[in-house]
MDAnalysis code that builds the backbone (N, CA, C; Angstrom):
import MDAnalysis as mda
import numpy as np

u = mda.Universe.empty(558, n_residues=186, atom_resindex=np.repeat(np.arange(186), 3), trajectory=True)
u.add_TopologyAttr("name", ["N", "CA", "C"] * 186)
u.add_TopologyAttr("resid", np.arange(1, 187))
u.add_TopologyAttr("resname", ["MET", "ALA", "ALA", "ALA", "MET", "ALA", "VAL", "ALA", "LEU", "ALA", "PHE", "THR", "VAL", "ALA", "GLY", "CYS", "GLY", "GLY", "SER", "GLY", "LYS", "ASP", "ASN", "LYS", "ALA", "SER", "ALA", "SER", "ASN", "SER", "GLY", "ARG", "SER", "GLN", "SER", "SER", "SER", "ALA", "GLY", "ALA", "GLY", "GLN", "GLN", "SER", "ASP", "GLY", "SER", "SER", "PRO", "LYS", "GLN", "ASP", "PRO", "ALA", "VAL", "LYS", "LEU", "ALA", "GLU", "ALA", "THR", "GLY", "GLU", "GLY", "GLY", "VAL", "VAL", "LEU", "THR", "VAL", "ASN", "SER", "VAL", "THR", "ARG", "ASP", "SER", "GLY", "GLY", "PHE", "LEU", "THR", "VAL", "SER", "GLY", "GLN", "PHE", "LYS", "ASN", "SER", "GLY", "SER", "GLU", "ASN", "PHE", "ASN", "HIS", "THR", "SER", "ALA", "TRP", "ALA", "GLY", "ASN", "GLU", "ARG", "ASP", "VAL", "LEU", "ALA", "SER", "GLY", "ASP", "SER", "VAL", "ALA", "GLY", "ALA", "THR", "LEU", "VAL", "ASP", "LYS", "VAL", "GLY", "LYS", "ARG", "ARG", "TYR", "TYR", "VAL", "LEU", "ARG", "ASP", "THR", "GLY", "GLY", "LYS", "CYS", "LEU", "CYS", "THR", "MET", "GLY", "ILE", "SER", "SER", "VAL", "ASP", "ALA", "SER", "GLN", "THR", "VAL", "ALA", "PHE", "PHE", "ALA", "GLN", "PHE", "PRO", "ALA", "PRO", "PRO", "ASN", "GLY", "THR", "LYS", "GLN", "VAL", "ASP", "PHE", "GLN", "LEU", "PRO", "THR", "PHE", "PRO", "THR", "MET", "THR", "VAL", "PRO", "VAL", "SER", "GLY"])
u.atoms.positions = np.array([
    [-5.124, -27.149, -13.216],
    [-4.472, -25.763, -14.277],
    [-5.733, -24.614, -14.350],
    [-7.006, -25.609, -14.354],
    [-8.181, -24.482, -14.640],
    [-8.401, -23.644, -13.197],
    [-7.941, -24.445, -12.440],
    [-8.184, -23.674, -11.042],
    [-7.200, -22.468, -10.723],
    [-5.976, -23.269, -11.214],
    [-4.757, -21.738, -11.328],
    [-5.652, -20.558, -12.346],
    [-5.663, -20.943, -13.275],
    [-6.296, -19.822, -14.301],
    [-7.265, -19.250, -13.840],
    [-8.234, -19.654, -12.827],
    [-9.358, -18.741, -12.463],
    [-8.910, -18.017, -11.451],
    [-8.051, -18.253, -10.651],
    [-7.582, -17.626, -9.588],
    [-6.693, -16.013, -10.334],
    [-5.902, -16.658, -11.164],
    [-4.913, -15.566, -11.817],
    [-6.029, -14.528, -12.507],
    [-7.269, -14.718, -13.070],
    [-8.195, -14.328, -13.905],
    [-8.964, -13.312, -12.849],
    [-9.151, -13.996, -11.658],
    [-9.990, -13.297, -10.558],
    [-8.967, -12.160, -10.046],
    [-7.756, -12.363, -9.850],
    [-6.848, -11.232, -9.437],
    [-6.775, -9.853, -10.632],
    [-6.567, -10.378, -11.828],
    [-6.498, -9.649, -12.831],
    [-7.867, -8.827, -13.054],
    [-8.694, -9.423, -12.875],
    [-10.267, -8.603, -12.971],
    [-10.374, -7.518, -11.452],
    [-9.811, -8.382, -10.644],
    [-9.891, -7.362, -9.337],
    [-9.011, -6.091, -9.546],
    [-8.201, -5.993, -10.119],
    [-7.011, -5.002, -10.061],
    [-7.444, -4.119, -11.163],
    [-8.560, -4.360, -11.767],
    [-9.025, -3.453, -12.905],
    [-9.869, -2.540, -12.100],
    [-9.742, -0.865, -12.144],
    [-10.475, 0.023, -11.417],
    [-10.383, 1.062, -12.086],
    [-11.240, 2.031, -11.343],
    [-11.222, 3.459, -11.727],
    [-10.154, 4.305, -11.449],
    [-10.348, 5.817, -11.544],
    [-9.096, 6.637, -11.093],
    [-8.955, 7.009, -9.832],
    [-10.120, 6.333, -8.809],
    [-9.871, 6.813, -7.338],
    [-10.503, 8.321, -7.280],
    [-10.841, 9.271, -8.286],
    [-10.834, 10.693, -8.033],
    [-12.354, 10.924, -7.103],
    [-13.076, 9.978, -7.277],
    [-14.376, 10.376, -6.841],
    [-14.392, 9.204, -5.302],
    [-13.548, 9.189, -5.024],
    [-13.676, 8.377, -3.740],
    [-13.074, 9.075, -2.556],
    [-13.967, 9.871, -1.591],
    [-13.601, 10.528, -0.838],
    [-13.363, 9.604, 0.287],
    [-12.383, 9.599, 1.106],
    [-12.198, 9.191, 2.422],
    [-12.177, 10.217, 3.906],
    [-12.430, 9.156, 4.716],
    [-12.637, 9.852, 5.884],
    [-11.598, 8.939, 6.840],
    [-11.102, 10.169, 8.078],
    [-10.299, 9.142, 9.044],
    [-10.830, 8.101, 9.669],
    [-12.105, 7.707, 9.556],
    [-13.009, 6.757, 10.338],
    [-13.175, 5.430, 9.162],
    [-12.342, 5.657, 8.186],
    [-12.563, 4.482, 7.344],
    [-12.308, 3.207, 7.854],
    [-11.848, 2.826, 8.648],
    [-11.509, 1.429, 9.281],
    [-10.649, 0.747, 8.137],
    [-9.769, 1.441, 7.470],
    [-8.684, 0.581, 6.681],
    [-8.878, 0.213, 5.201],
    [-10.200, 0.504, 4.959],
    [-10.805, 0.131, 3.413],
    [-10.013, 0.941, 2.648],
    [-9.277, 0.466, 1.301],
    [-8.956, 1.192, 0.157],
    [-9.564, 2.090, -0.310],
    [-9.514, 3.345, -0.537],
    [-10.635, 4.258, -1.394],
    [-10.146, 4.034, -2.817],
    [-9.186, 3.236, -3.430],
    [-9.432, 3.110, -4.758],
    [-10.403, 2.186, -5.047],
    [-10.774, 2.412, -6.547],
    [-12.393, 1.690, -6.789],
    [-11.798, 0.266, -7.566],
    [-10.354, -0.068, -6.950],
    [-10.030, -1.371, -7.355],
    [-10.956, -2.369, -6.513],
    [-11.742, -3.391, -6.937],
    [-12.178, -4.364, -6.187],
    [-10.982, -5.261, -5.265],
    [-11.141, -5.660, -4.034],
    [-10.204, -6.256, -3.233],
    [-9.249, -5.893, -3.311],
    [-8.795, -4.602, -3.349],
    [-7.718, -3.448, -3.144],
    [-7.448, -3.408, -1.711],
    [-8.383, -3.564, -0.678],
    [-8.459, -3.453, 0.478],
    [-8.152, -4.378, 1.501],
    [-7.939, -5.768, 0.672],
    [-7.895, -6.837, 1.315],
    [-6.643, -7.269, 1.350],
    [-6.688, -8.279, 2.489],
    [-5.219, -8.919, 2.827],
    [-5.395, -10.380, 1.828],
    [-4.333, -11.444, 2.055],
    [-4.371, -12.514, 1.450],
    [-5.652, -13.210, 1.980],
    [-6.035, -13.210, 2.995],
    [-7.048, -13.957, 3.583],
    [-8.558, -13.525, 3.326],
    [-8.544, -12.372, 2.732],
    [-10.001, -11.763, 2.147],
    [-10.526, -10.640, 2.909],
    [-9.620, -10.720, 4.131],
    [-10.226, -9.549, 5.034],
    [-9.519, -8.088, 5.015],
    [-10.005, -7.175, 5.232],
    [-9.364, -5.322, 5.473],
    [-8.192, -5.586, 6.466],
    [-7.144, -4.930, 5.670],
    [-6.062, -4.658, 6.741],
    [-6.461, -3.999, 8.151],
    [-5.973, -4.406, 9.101],
    [-6.585, -3.473, 10.376],
    [-5.835, -2.534, 10.597],
    [-6.473, -1.186, 10.782],
    [-5.939, 0.230, 10.787],
    [-6.646, 0.954, 11.517],
    [-5.985, 1.782, 12.365],
    [-6.521, 2.410, 13.320],
    [-5.944, 3.658, 12.934],
    [-6.881, 4.771, 12.174],
    [-6.000, 6.187, 11.402],
    [-5.891, 6.870, 12.673],
    [-5.884, 6.788, 14.178],
    [-5.465, 7.557, 15.361],
    [-4.076, 7.279, 15.449],
    [-3.760, 6.118, 15.413],
    [-2.473, 5.606, 15.705],
    [-1.619, 6.047, 14.732],
    [-0.520, 6.704, 14.675],
    [0.496, 7.398, 13.570],
    [1.707, 6.737, 14.222],
    [2.366, 5.548, 13.546],
    [3.906, 5.160, 13.655],
    [4.679, 6.128, 12.837],
    [4.264, 6.784, 11.810],
    [5.308, 7.632, 11.222],
    [4.540, 8.343, 10.388],
    [5.244, 9.650, 10.031],
    [4.264, 10.590, 9.183],
    [5.596, 11.370, 8.450],
    [5.359, 11.485, 7.056],
    [6.352, 12.211, 6.141],
    [5.496, 12.939, 5.036],
    [6.076, 14.284, 4.694],
    [5.327, 14.886, 3.857],
    [6.146, 14.647, 2.577],
    [5.335, 14.309, 1.595],
    [6.287, 13.998, 0.019],
    [5.983, 15.207, -0.805],
    [6.089, 14.919, -2.193],
    [6.002, 15.839, -3.278],
    [4.417, 16.727, -3.277],
    [4.268, 17.535, -3.714],
    [2.604, 18.088, -3.571],
    [2.419, 18.405, -2.161],
    [2.924, 18.295, -1.109],
    [2.468, 18.574, 0.070],
    [1.524, 17.319, 0.567],
    [1.600, 16.211, -0.169],
    [0.829, 14.922, 0.275],
    [1.743, 14.437, 1.522],
    [0.579, 14.149, 2.439],
    [1.370, 13.712, 3.578],
    [0.923, 12.149, 3.760],
    [1.939, 11.143, 3.765],
    [1.921, 9.892, 4.149],
    [1.800, 9.308, 5.642],
    [1.270, 8.862, 5.912],
    [0.755, 8.146, 7.446],
    [0.819, 6.859, 7.392],
    [1.717, 6.287, 8.370],
    [1.865, 4.924, 8.203],
    [0.999, 4.373, 9.967],
    [-0.142, 3.954, 9.734],
    [-0.676, 3.481, 10.819],
    [-0.561, 2.225, 11.326],
    [-0.221, 1.115, 10.750],
    [0.116, -0.231, 11.172],
    [1.255, -1.014, 10.319],
    [2.043, -1.521, 11.231],
    [3.027, -2.675, 10.515],
    [2.992, -3.680, 11.153],
    [2.075, -4.797, 10.409],
    [1.634, -5.928, 11.100],
    [2.224, -7.108, 10.476],
    [2.876, -8.091, 11.477],
    [2.928, -9.189, 11.224],
    [1.505, -10.217, 11.448],
    [1.483, -11.079, 10.256],
    [0.601, -12.389, 10.483],
    [1.162, -13.573, 10.530],
    [0.307, -14.172, 10.630],
    [0.777, -15.998, 10.715],
    [1.129, -16.446, 9.491],
    [0.435, -16.021, 8.596],
    [0.946, -16.511, 7.309],
    [2.456, -16.206, 6.424],
    [3.220, -15.653, 7.395],
    [4.239, -15.122, 6.662],
    [4.461, -13.917, 6.082],
    [3.427, -12.895, 6.291],
    [3.191, -11.484, 5.360],
    [3.567, -10.760, 6.677],
    [3.829, -9.317, 6.091],
    [3.824, -8.042, 6.723],
    [3.014, -7.237, 6.189],
    [1.834, -6.650, 6.961],
    [1.047, -5.612, 5.971],
    [1.058, -4.529, 6.578],
    [1.718, -3.484, 5.615],
    [2.004, -2.036, 6.314],
    [0.274, -1.427, 5.680],
    [-0.118, -0.764, 6.661],
    [-1.384, 0.090, 6.243],
    [-1.250, 1.658, 6.711],
    [-2.017, 2.568, 5.846],
    [-1.797, 3.855, 6.047],
    [-2.601, 4.802, 5.349],
    [-2.613, 6.038, 5.044],
    [-3.371, 6.774, 4.452],
    [-2.327, 7.914, 3.819],
    [-2.989, 8.300, 2.899],
    [-2.141, 9.602, 1.915],
    [-3.393, 10.945, 2.535],
    [-2.982, 11.931, 2.793],
    [-3.609, 13.144, 2.700],
    [-3.105, 14.262, 2.152],
    [-4.048, 14.865, 1.166],
    [-3.853, 16.331, 0.672],
    [-4.789, 17.120, 1.196],
    [-3.932, 17.869, 1.768],
    [-4.383, 19.038, 2.743],
    [-4.020, 20.307, 1.915],
    [-3.736, 20.109, 0.779],
    [-3.485, 21.368, -0.163],
    [-4.688, 21.824, -0.835],
    [-4.519, 22.716, -1.577],
    [-5.865, 23.356, -2.158],
    [-5.934, 22.659, -3.740],
    [-5.051, 22.007, -4.139],
    [-4.921, 21.512, -5.557],
    [-4.690, 20.080, -5.613],
    [-5.432, 19.266, -6.725],
    [-5.278, 17.779, -6.688],
    [-3.707, 17.685, -7.035],
    [-3.594, 16.350, -6.413],
    [-2.050, 15.804, -6.665],
    [-2.562, 14.603, -7.847],
    [-1.853, 14.912, -8.703],
    [-1.814, 14.046, -9.885],
    [-0.630, 13.328, -10.334],
    [0.200, 13.062, -9.142],
    [1.807, 12.412, -9.903],
    [2.001, 11.122, -9.130],
    [0.788, 10.532, -8.883],
    [0.820, 8.987, -8.060],
    [1.437, 8.303, -8.981],
    [1.843, 8.395, -10.458],
    [2.447, 7.202, -10.910],
    [3.866, 6.932, -10.340],
    [4.518, 7.874, -9.734],
    [5.854, 7.349, -9.280],
    [5.703, 6.406, -8.197],
    [4.757, 6.274, -7.277],
    [4.380, 5.166, -6.449],
    [4.420, 4.000, -6.955],
    [4.397, 3.781, -7.864],
    [4.384, 2.359, -8.619],
    [5.541, 1.936, -8.880],
    [6.618, 2.567, -8.522],
    [8.136, 2.361, -8.813],
    [8.251, 2.224, -10.195],
    [9.500, 1.596, -10.741],
    [9.851, 1.548, -12.045],
    [10.310, 0.188, -12.536],
    [10.281, -0.822, -11.547],
    [10.650, -2.061, -12.061],
    [9.737, -2.400, -13.147],
    [10.242, -3.479, -14.055],
    [9.167, -3.836, -15.089],
    [8.442, -4.800, -14.102],
    [8.390, -5.473, -13.795],
    [7.305, -6.073, -12.785],
    [6.531, -5.511, -12.441],
    [6.667, -4.632, -11.791],
    [5.995, -3.739, -10.945],
    [4.693, -2.607, -11.761],
    [5.283, -2.427, -12.998],
    [4.422, -1.868, -13.802],
    [3.127, -2.683, -14.176],
    [2.937, -3.583, -14.189],
    [1.595, -4.624, -14.005],
    [0.234, -4.104, -13.431],
    [0.876, -3.410, -12.294],
    [-0.140, -3.056, -11.359],
    [-0.601, -1.563, -11.494],
    [-0.085, -0.919, -12.551],
    [-0.645, 0.401, -12.795],
    [-0.381, 1.255, -11.493],
    [-1.306, 2.371, -11.601],
    [-1.290, 3.237, -10.396],
    [-1.717, 2.516, -9.184],
    [-0.389, 2.279, -8.264],
    [-0.426, 1.751, -6.962],
    [0.979, 2.051, -6.187],
    [0.756, 1.358, -4.996],
    [1.922, 1.605, -4.058],
    [3.146, 0.541, -4.035],
    [2.930, 0.029, -5.614],
    [3.935, -1.256, -5.698],
    [5.199, -0.724, -5.504],
    [5.697, 0.632, -5.444],
    [7.008, 0.750, -5.533],
    [7.740, 0.726, -3.876],
    [6.674, 0.279, -3.060],
    [7.150, 0.372, -1.855],
    [8.352, -0.579, -1.439],
    [8.980, -0.331, -0.748],
    [9.933, -1.438, -0.131],
    [10.174, -1.145, 1.454],
    [10.566, -2.418, 1.942],
    [10.889, -2.482, 3.243],
    [12.184, -2.623, 3.743],
    [13.113, -2.328, 4.449],
    [14.585, -2.390, 4.794],
    [14.598, -2.534, 6.120],
    [15.339, -4.116, 6.305],
    [15.539, -4.474, 7.563],
    [17.082, -4.180, 7.767],
    [17.562, -3.275, 8.441],
    [19.155, -2.609, 8.663],
    [19.815, -3.607, 9.106],
    [18.992, -4.516, 10.551],
    [19.612, -5.233, 11.018],
    [20.300, -6.508, 10.287],
    [19.081, -6.925, 9.373],
    [19.348, -8.132, 8.880],
    [19.850, -7.985, 7.552],
    [20.152, -6.747, 7.032],
    [20.832, -6.185, 6.025],
    [19.840, -7.044, 4.588],
    [18.497, -6.594, 4.714],
    [17.457, -7.323, 3.484],
    [16.704, -6.286, 3.470],
    [16.329, -6.201, 1.805],
    [15.386, -5.258, 1.140],
    [14.027, -6.222, 0.855],
    [12.952, -5.875, 1.212],
    [11.703, -6.510, 0.774],
    [11.016, -5.883, -0.095],
    [10.325, -6.274, -1.195],
    [9.588, -5.354, -2.126],
    [8.220, -6.325, -1.972],
    [7.039, -5.247, -2.453],
    [5.759, -5.791, -2.380],
    [5.377, -7.079, -2.895],
    [4.582, -8.000, -2.382],
    [4.412, -9.257, -2.950],
    [3.453, -9.190, -4.477],
    [3.517, -10.076, -5.106],
    [2.826, -10.203, -6.329],
    [1.924, -11.218, -6.284],
    [0.720, -11.334, -7.119],
    [-0.113, -12.204, -7.172],
    [0.272, -13.258, -8.599],
    [0.061, -14.304, -8.843],
    [0.173, -14.967, -9.877],
    [0.348, -14.289, -11.142],
    [-0.603, -13.495, -11.477],
    [-0.651, -12.396, -12.530],
    [0.313, -11.436, -12.647],
    [0.883, -11.227, -11.542],
    [1.996, -10.160, -11.459],
    [1.529, -8.874, -10.730],
    [0.151, -8.777, -10.286],
    [-0.305, -7.643, -9.749],
    [0.052, -7.598, -8.292],
    [0.590, -6.532, -7.813],
    [0.819, -6.324, -6.421],
    [-0.096, -6.525, -5.655],
    [0.351, -7.021, -4.194],
    [-0.942, -7.126, -2.981],
    [-0.909, -5.899, -2.289],
    [-1.301, -5.098, -3.093],
    [-1.201, -3.567, -2.367],
    [-2.104, -2.729, -3.244],
    [-2.322, -1.577, -2.751],
    [-3.650, -0.651, -2.912],
    [-3.338, -0.283, -4.511],
    [-4.524, -0.559, -5.212],
    [-4.006, -0.107, -6.841],
    [-5.224, 0.511, -7.251],
    [-4.909, 1.289, -8.394],
    [-6.073, 2.246, -8.755],
    [-5.830, 3.783, -8.033],
    [-4.988, 4.152, -7.319],
    [-4.771, 5.720, -6.935],
    [-4.251, 6.336, -8.054],
    [-4.852, 7.216, -9.086],
    [-4.352, 7.979, -9.946],
    [-4.399, 9.254, -9.504],
    [-5.143, 9.856, -8.567],
    [-4.864, 11.009, -7.851],
    [-5.470, 10.852, -6.470],
    [-4.932, 12.197, -5.624],
    [-5.602, 12.487, -4.380],
    [-5.818, 13.713, -4.286],
    [-7.500, 14.141, -4.570],
    [-7.609, 15.487, -4.639],
    [-7.626, 16.193, -3.597],
    [-7.496, 17.556, -3.889],
    [-7.562, 18.612, -2.367],
    [-8.524, 18.085, -1.111],
    [-7.762, 18.136, 0.005],
    [-8.679, 17.577, 1.008],
    [-8.751, 16.358, 0.970],
    [-8.544, 15.259, 0.175],
    [-8.971, 13.967, 0.439],
    [-7.981, 13.024, 1.104],
    [-8.758, 12.287, 1.959],
    [-7.841, 11.385, 2.658],
    [-8.030, 9.867, 1.722],
    [-6.537, 9.047, 1.266],
    [-6.718, 7.901, 0.826],
    [-6.173, 6.777, 1.251],
    [-6.995, 5.637, 2.001],
    [-6.182, 4.537, 2.505],
    [-5.521, 4.101, 1.684],
    [-4.288, 3.396, 2.149],
    [-3.680, 2.327, 1.392],
    [-2.993, 1.038, 2.275],
    [-2.721, 0.025, 1.572],
    [-1.766, -1.060, 2.158],
    [-0.955, -1.745, 1.117],
    [-0.204, -2.473, 1.730],
    [0.885, -3.436, 1.070],
    [1.331, -4.389, 1.542],
    [1.732, -5.553, 1.198],
    [1.909, -6.689, 1.802],
    [3.431, -7.004, 1.330],
    [4.220, -7.499, 2.348],
    [5.623, -7.988, 2.035],
    [5.840, -9.239, 2.629],
    [6.683, -10.077, 2.178],
    [7.468, -11.191, 3.061],
    [7.759, -10.337, 4.488],
    [7.334, -11.362, 5.626],
    [7.730, -11.139, 6.744],
    [9.427, -10.726, 6.878],
    [9.998, -9.924, 7.604],
    [11.270, -10.162, 7.956],
    [11.288, -11.616, 9.085],
    [12.741, -11.683, 9.482],
    [12.617, -12.711, 10.681],
    [11.754, -12.049, 12.186],
    [11.348, -13.002, 12.886],
    [10.698, -12.748, 13.678],
    [11.539, -11.750, 15.047],
    [12.551, -11.827, 15.016],
    [13.351, -10.890, 15.716],
    [13.514, -9.313, 15.471],
    [13.118, -9.133, 14.435],
    [13.001, -7.846, 13.625],
    [11.842, -6.986, 14.164],
    [12.518, -5.747, 15.045],
    [11.636, -4.935, 15.726],
    [10.968, -3.691, 15.003],
    [12.097, -3.403, 14.043],
    [11.634, -2.435, 13.183],
    [12.562, -2.283, 11.845],
    [11.565, -1.690, 10.762],
    [11.779, -1.613, 9.520],
    [11.859, -0.282, 8.893],
    [12.489, 0.108, 7.915],
    [12.488, 1.433, 7.372],
    [11.510, 1.273, 6.122],
    [10.352, 1.855, 5.944],
    [9.514, 1.800, 5.011],
    [9.706, 3.005, 3.833],
    [10.071, 2.820, 2.554],
    [10.418, 3.483, 1.725],
    [9.235, 3.722, 0.790],
    [8.746, 4.453, -0.029],
    [7.873, 5.136, -1.003],
    [8.264, 6.031, -1.894],
    [8.418, 5.813, -3.235],
    [8.868, 7.047, -3.590],
    [8.075, 8.335, -3.817],
    [8.946, 9.443, -3.731],
    [8.435, 10.965, -3.598],
    [8.359, 11.124, -2.226],
    [8.610, 10.160, -1.090],
    [8.984, 10.542, 0.391],
    [9.845, 9.932, 0.973],
    [10.171, 10.730, 2.240],
    [11.196, 10.619, 3.033],
    [11.472, 8.941, 3.627],
    [12.393, 8.225, 3.529],
    [12.352, 7.034, 4.626],
    [11.676, 6.993, 5.739],
    [10.746, 6.205, 6.477],
    [10.323, 6.396, 7.764],
    [10.780, 5.003, 8.485],
    [11.324, 4.944, 9.854],
    [11.516, 3.759, 10.336],
    [10.073, 3.718, 11.575],
    [9.500, 2.403, 11.159],
    [8.392, 2.107, 11.808],
    [8.660, 0.913, 12.888],
    [7.728, 0.773, 13.850],
    [8.101, -0.554, 14.409],
    [7.184, -1.720, 13.897],
    [7.648, -2.719, 14.123],
    [6.617, -4.096, 13.622],
    [6.064, -4.798, 14.831],
    [4.921, -5.055, 14.717],
    [3.836, -5.654, 15.561],
    [3.335, -6.972, 15.381],
    [3.079, -7.722, 16.455],
    [2.722, -9.029, 15.931],
    [4.195, -10.033, 15.903],
])
């Protein structure tokens, strides 16, 4: 019981972070999250999600002209599917409406400014997948993105339960962006 509480406390502390405003990212960031949340750029095994910013599986422009690029959708041996990518604000004004990305489910709200509102849809299997949560209710995703400043690029990731092995593509949905069909690797 004490060990479980220690793990929950560690996730809770890791979820606390800053506004993300002073975290400038570059395309060569190797997939680390630009939020100031400790651990926000890590997978369940503690490693950073693998991301090659040069690879663009899908790209969509959302509210405020912010561009969402999905760089990888990778199935891992633990039964998870990790979506990694980046937000780029190529405009001249800061984008401060990121709270919609967290979604509006009661359980999602525990993650604060995050990409916890993302979903995956397996159209063939007719299933929707939601971002995984830790034992404290925090998403296994990038947290602490309260804005994307003008000319800033911010990396993100979100982990989902993996769809069946036969699923070769899924629709990635994030509030304020159009749905994007992306291939699954691994």
